[in-house]
C-alpha positions as CSV (number, residue, x, y, z in Angstrom):
1,M,222.4,114.2,183.1
2,E,220.3,114.2,179.9
3,N,216.6,113.4,179.8
4,R,216.3,111.6,176.5
5,A,213.3,109.8,175.2
6,K,213.7,106.1,174.4
7,H,213.2,105.0,170.8
8,H,212.7,101.8,169.0
9,R,213.5,101.0,165.3
10,E,210.8,100.4,162.8
11,G,212.4,99.7,159.5
12,D,214.7,102.6,158.8
13,C,213.1,104.9,161.3
14,L,213.6,105.5,165.0
15,V,210.2,105.9,166.6
16,P,209.8,107.4,170.1
17,D,208.3,105.1,172.8
18,L,205.5,107.3,173.9
19,I,203.6,106.5,177.1
20,P,200.2,108.1,177.3
21,P,199.5,110.0,180.6
22,E,197.5,108.1,183.2
23,S,193.8,108.7,182.9
24,P,192.4,110.9,185.7
25,K,190.2,109.3,188.3
26,I,187.3,111.7,188.2
27,G,183.8,110.8,189.4
28,I,180.5,112.6,189.3
29,W,181.5,115.6,191.4
30,G,184.7,116.2,189.3
31,M,182.7,115.9,186.1
32,R,180.1,118.4,187.4
33,R,182.9,120.8,188.3
34,K,184.4,120.5,184.8
35,Q,181.0,121.2,183.3
36,Y,180.5,124.2,185.5
37,L,184.0,125.6,184.6
38,Q,183.4,125.1,180.9
39,Q,180.0,126.8,181.0
40,H,180.5,129.6,183.5
41,K,184.3,130.1,184.1
42,E,185.9,129.7,180.7
43,A,189.0,131.6,181.6
44,V,189.6,129.5,184.7
45,Y,188.9,126.3,182.7
46,T,191.3,127.3,179.9
47,G,194.0,128.4,182.3
48,L,193.9,125.0,184.2
49,L,193.8,123.1,181.0
50,L,196.7,124.9,179.4
51,S,198.8,124.7,182.6
52,G,198.3,120.9,182.9
53,K,196.6,121.3,186.3
54,L,193.0,120.6,185.2
55,N,192.9,116.9,186.0
56,A,194.6,117.4,189.4
57,H,192.1,120.1,190.2
58,L,189.1,117.9,189.2
59,E,190.5,114.9,191.2
60,E,190.9,117.1,194.3
61,I,187.3,118.5,193.9
62,D,186.0,115.0,193.4
63,R,187.9,113.6,196.5
64,S,186.8,116.5,198.7
65,A,183.1,116.3,197.6
66,N,183.0,112.6,198.1
67,E,184.3,113.0,201.7
68,K,181.6,115.6,202.4
69,F,178.9,113.4,200.7
70,D,180.0,110.4,202.8
71,L,179.8,112.5,206.0
72,L,176.4,113.9,205.2
73,M,175.2,110.4,204.3
74,K,176.4,109.1,207.7
75,Q,174.7,111.9,209.5
76,Y,171.5,111.5,207.6
77,A,171.5,107.8,208.2
78,E,172.0,108.2,211.9
79,R,169.2,110.8,212.0
80,E,166.9,108.3,210.2
81,G,167.9,105.5,212.7
82,V,170.0,103.5,210.2
83,T,172.7,102.5,212.7
84,E,175.1,99.7,213.3
85,E,172.7,98.5,216.0
86,L,170.0,98.1,213.4
87,K,172.5,96.4,211.1
88,A,173.1,93.8,213.8
89,R,169.4,93.4,214.6
90,D,167.8,93.4,211.1
91,Q,170.1,93.6,208.1
92,M,167.4,93.8,205.5
93,E,165.9,96.8,207.2
94,W,169.3,98.4,207.5
95,V,169.9,97.9,203.7
96,R,166.5,99.4,203.0
97,G,167.4,102.4,205.2
98,C,170.8,102.9,203.5
99,T,169.2,102.6,200.1
100,K,166.5,105.2,201.0
101,S,169.2,107.6,202.4
102,R,171.4,107.3,199.3
103,Q,168.5,107.8,196.9
104,A,167.3,110.8,198.8
105,W,170.8,112.4,198.7
106,K,171.3,111.5,195.0
107,K,167.9,113.1,194.2
108,L,168.9,116.2,196.2
109,S,172.4,116.3,194.5
110,V,170.8,116.4,191.0
111,Q,169.0,119.6,192.0
112,I,172.2,121.2,193.2
């Protein structure tokens, strides 16, 4: 079975129907990893880039870091008394507590 690209005609020329690759879904942690690799691990960065594995690597790092961040946020919120019970009793106080927790962790993550 042949794997042939599809073409369309434009005037006298056949032009391939090229589909760009899907954009990677990389958040803050993936971007930080990319920056770290570029600045401190150039050989690793270049190897991942040339092998076509960079985006998958960054997506995995981002997914994993987000899971850990969410877990730490939950633990921090519970320690600070921001619970489902508080949410049911006083939603505004619960929102303030969640916002305070998130801001504290974001501030800490900038220092990392």
